N, C-alpha and C positions, 0 to 999 in steps of 0.2 A: 131313516130308511128311504126318504124321498130322493135324496141325492146319492144314495149308496153308502158304503162304508169303506174303511181301510183295514187291511190286515192288522191284527193285534189291537184294534181300536177298542177301548174300554168305555162303556157307557152304562148309565143307570146303576142299579144295585150290584151289578157284576164287579164294580170297582172294589167293594168291600171284600169280595171273595178272591179276586185276582191278586191283590197285593201279597197276601201270605202264600197263595198257591203257586205263584210264579217261581219262587226259589225251589219249591218241592219238585215241580215239573223239570226245572233246569237240572236238578241233581239226580232225579230218578226216572225221568221220562213221563210221558202222558199216561202210562198204564196205571199210575197211582192216583189219578184224578177220581175215578169212580169209587175206589175204596175210601179215599179221603172224604168225599162227599157223603158216603154212607155212614162213616164214623161221625161226621158232624151232625147228620140227621139224627142219629141215635143219641148223641149227647144232648141235642136240642129237645128231643122227646123226653129224655130223662129229666131235664130241667123242668119241663112242663108237668110231668107226673109229680115231681117233688115240689111243685109250685115255688120255684126259686126266682121267678120273674119279679116277685114283690121286692126283692133286694136290689133291684136296679135303681130304686129311689136313693139308695145310699151313695151312688156315684154322683159326685157334684157336677154342676154345669161346667165348671172350669175344666175338669178332667175330660168330660165328654167333648167340649169344644177343642181342647188340645189334641185329643185323639183324632177328631175329624179334620183338624187343620193339618196334622201330620200325615194322615191318609191322603188328603188333597195334595200335599207337597210331593208325596211318593207317586201319585198318579200323574201329576204335572211332569215330573222328571221322566217317568216312563213314556210319556207321550211326546216329549220334545224331540226324541230321536226320529219320530215320524216326520215332523216338520223340517228338521235340519236335513233330512235326506231328499226333500223335495226341492225342485227349482223350476222356474218358469211358470207356465200356465197351471199345472197341478198345485203349486204353492199358492197362487192367487186364489184358486177355487177353495182350497182348504181354509185359508185365512178369511175369505168371504163368508163361508159357512159358519166359521167360529164367530165372526163379528155379528152375523145375522142372529145366531143363537143367543149371544150376549145381549143384543138389543131387545130380543123378545123377553128375556128374563128380566131386564131392567125396566123396559118401557111398558110392557103389557099391563102390569099391575096399576100403572098410572092411568091407563086408558079404560080399563074395565075390571070389574071384580067377579064377572060371571064365570071366568075360567082361570084358575091359578096358572101362573106362567110356567112352573115346573112340569105341569101336565101337558102343556102345549109343546114345551121343549122336547120332552121324551117322545 
């Protein structure tokens, strides 16, 4: 937020929501976002009431890592169009912010343990 954002920029936990939501919006329009989120909230509440969260342990680490890697690839592909559309100074600024963020995530844990790098990044 310090440097502003770009239209359609996905960050934080929104990435998990946007990947399956984007095709729905493309096919039916933005009017379906609120009902879709309400349905998801109801399903989540039902899972909570039925205490189905304990079955998450059945999902192996390999499956979880594969899902997160696939999600990361989809997010990367969705964001590359923003970078390829830029040229000149805006491109250099975007690459600079991305490099600075990457440096924080990689180097901050080596410098201090008082603040986790993902918290600083967000």
